[in-house]
C-alpha positions in Angstrom: 54.4 -98.5 21.7 52.7 -95.0 22.3 50.8 -94.6 25.5 47.7 -92.5 24.8 46.0 -90.9 27.9 44.1 -87.8 29.0 44.1 -86.1 32.4 44.0 -87.3 36.0 40.4 -87.9 37.3 39.4 -89.2 33.8 36.0 -88.1 32.5 34.2 -89.3 29.4 36.1 -86.9 27.0 39.6 -87.8 28.4 38.7 -91.6 28.4 36.9 -91.7 25.1 39.5 -89.6 23.3 42.3 -91.9 24.5 40.4 -94.9 23.2 39.5 -93.5 19.8 43.0 -91.9 19.3 44.7 -95.2 20.1 42.4 -97.0 17.7 43.1 -94.5 15.0 46.9 -94.6 15.5 46.8 -98.4 15.3 44.4 -98.6 12.3 45.4 -95.7 10.1 49.1 -94.9 10.9 52.3 -96.9 11.4 52.1 -96.2 15.2 51.4 -98.9 17.8 49.3 -97.4 20.4 47.5 -98.3 23.7 44.9 -96.3 25.5 45.3 -95.7 29.3 43.4 -93.9 32.0 45.1 -91.9 34.8 42.6 -92.8 37.6 39.3 -94.2 38.5 36.5 -93.5 36.0 33.5 -91.4 37.2 30.0 -92.8 37.0 29.1 -91.2 33.7 32.2 -92.5 31.9 31.6 -96.0 33.4 28.1 -95.8 32.1 29.1 -94.9 28.6 31.7 -97.7 28.4 29.4 -100.2 29.8 26.5 -99.2 27.5 28.7 -99.6 24.4 30.5 -102.6 25.7 34.0 -101.0 25.5 36.6 -102.2 27.9 38.0 -99.7 30.4 41.6 -98.9 29.4 44.3 -100.0 31.8 45.4 -97.7 34.6 48.8 -96.1 33.7 50.7 -96.5 37.0 54.0 -94.9 36.0 55.8 -93.4 33.2 59.5 -94.3 32.6 62.2 -92.3 30.8 61.7 -92.4 27.0 58.1 -93.7 27.0 56.4 -92.4 23.9 53.1 -90.7 24.7 50.2 -89.0 23.0 48.2 -86.7 25.4 44.6 -86.0 24.8 42.2 -83.5 26.5 44.7 -81.6 28.5 48.0 -79.7 28.1 48.4 -79.0 31.9 51.4 -80.7 33.5 49.5 -80.6 36.8 46.9 -82.9 35.3 49.4 -85.5 34.1 51.7 -88.2 35.5 54.5 -86.8 37.8 57.1 -88.0 35.4 55.7 -86.5 32.3 58.9 -84.6 31.5 60.8 -87.9 31.3 58.4 -89.2 28.6 58.8 -88.5 24.9 55.8 -86.6 23.9 54.8 -87.5 20.3 51.4 -85.8 20.1 49.1 -83.5 22.0 45.5 -83.1 21.0 43.3 -80.7 23.1 40.4 -78.3 23.3 41.5 -76.4 26.4 43.3 -73.1 26.8 47.1 -73.4 26.6 48.6 -73.6 30.1 52.1 -74.2 29.5 54.8 -76.0 31.4 55.4 -79.1 29.1 58.7 -79.3 27.6 60.0 -81.5 24.8 63.5 -82.3 23.5 62.2 -82.3 19.8 59.2 -80.7 18.0 55.9 -82.3 18.6 52.7 -82.5 16.8 50.1 -80.3 18.7 46.5 -79.9 17.6 44.5 -77.4 19.8 41.0 -76.1 18.7 38.4 -74.2 20.5 35.7 -76.8 20.3 33.4 -78.3 22.9 35.5 -81.4 23.5 38.5 -83.2 22.4 36.6 -86.0 20.7 35.4 -83.4 18.1 39.1 -82.4 17.5 40.0 -86.0 16.9 37.0 -86.5 14.6 38.2 -83.6 12.5 41.7 -84.9 12.5 40.8 -88.4 11.4 39.1 -87.2 8.2 38.0 -90.2 5.9 39.1 -92.7 8.6 36.0 -91.7 10.5 34.1 -94.0 8.0 35.8 -96.9 9.5 35.2 -96.2 13.2 33.7 -99.3 14.9 30.1 -99.1 16.0 30.9 -99.2 19.6 
């Protein structure tokens, strides 16, 4: 199972991107994925999830060696769990500048684009699958 999450102090883009990317991986790929958050949601993000009746992802308390992860909305190791280097990074999707510091044992899928938010990067990546996105 792939753990999908954004940065610490999750905002609407990090949280929404984790939710939508986990949905996409489950519905349109062979991956099994679950969205997580890395902290308490801010008031804007809580409002958005409540307004659209979307459950808040579980809090990711810890990573263990070999956990498969997809990171959204950051590439900065300082904004990620302390044991991120023990995880197996599968994908990274982001709209921020490249910070550096993440290391992988094998090549990884990386999509970084200079857009306003990661959600737009994901929308572009999903292509025709966007026609099947649930209303909420």
